[in-house]
C-alpha positions in Angstrom: -0.1 -0.2 -0.1 1.6 3.2 -0.8 2.2 5.7 2.1 0.6 8.9 2.7 3.6 10.6 1.1 3.5 9.0 -1.8 -0.5 9.4 -2.2 -0.3 12.8 -1.4 2.1 13.6 -4.0 0.2 11.5 -6.9 -3.1 13.6 -5.6 -1.2 17.0 -6.0 -0.1 15.9 -9.1 -3.9 14.9 -10.4 -5.0 18.2 -9.1 -2.1 20.2 -11.3 -3.1 18.7 -14.1 -6.7 18.9 -13.8 -6.6 22.7 -13.1 -4.3 23.2 -15.8 -7.2 21.6 -18.0 -9.9 23.7 -16.6 -7.6 26.6 -17.0 -6.1 25.8 -20.5 -2.6 26.8 -18.9 0.6 24.9 -18.8 0.4 22.8 -15.5 3.9 24.4 -14.8 2.3 27.8 -14.1 0.4 26.2 -10.8 1.6 27.0 -7.8 0.8 23.9 -5.3 1.1 26.4 -2.0 -1.3 29.4 -3.7 -5.1 29.3 -3.1 -7.3 27.7 -5.6 -8.5 31.5 -6.4 -4.8 32.7 -7.2 -4.9 29.6 -9.5 -7.5 30.9 -11.2 -10.5 28.4 -9.7 -14.2 30.4 -8.8 -16.1 28.4 -5.9 -17.8 26.5 -8.5 -15.0 25.3 -10.2 -13.5 24.3 -6.7 -16.9 22.2 -6.0 -16.6 20.4 -9.1 -13.0 19.7 -8.7 -13.5 18.2 -5.2 -16.4 16.2 -7.0 -14.3 14.4 -9.6 -11.4 13.7 -6.7 -14.1 12.2 -5.1 -15.2 10.0 -7.9 -11.4 9.6 -8.9 -10.5 8.2 -5.3 -13.7 6.3 -4.4 -14.4 8.2 -1.4 -17.1 11.0 0.1 -15.3 14.2 0.3 -17.0 17.4 1.5 -17.7 19.9 -1.1 -15.8 22.9 1.4 -12.9 21.2 1.3 -11.2 23.4 -0.9 -12.3 26.5 2.0 -11.2 24.2 4.8 -7.7 23.3 2.9 -7.4 26.6 0.2 -3.8 25.0 -1.5 -3.6 22.2 -3.6 -1.0 20.8 -1.4 -3.2 21.5 1.9 -5.9 19.8 0.2 -3.8 16.7 -1.5 -2.0 16.1 2.0 -5.6 16.0 3.5 -7.4 13.7 1.2 -4.2 11.4 1.2 -4.6 10.5 4.9 -8.3 9.8 4.3 -7.7 7.6 1.4 -5.0 5.9 2.7 -6.8 4.9 5.8 -8.9 2.1 6.6 -12.3 1.5 4.6 -15.1 -0.2 5.8 -16.9 -2.0 3.2 
């Protein structure tokens, strides 16, 4: 099982790629330590991004996560901890 750190990096990379696609910019232009707003996402786009992330990981995530964890790196670290934890089936 991947560590939370490697899972966090994978989630961070996924978020960067998705934001780059949505903003039609090069992924290298995205600052993982800047807010989602600073990276060009509206509130609605942030909610949609969290929804897509939840589907990709197969977990339930709060729509408000981008307010609670306002940077890509913070959100990725938080979600990695959730997705790396035990799951009840």
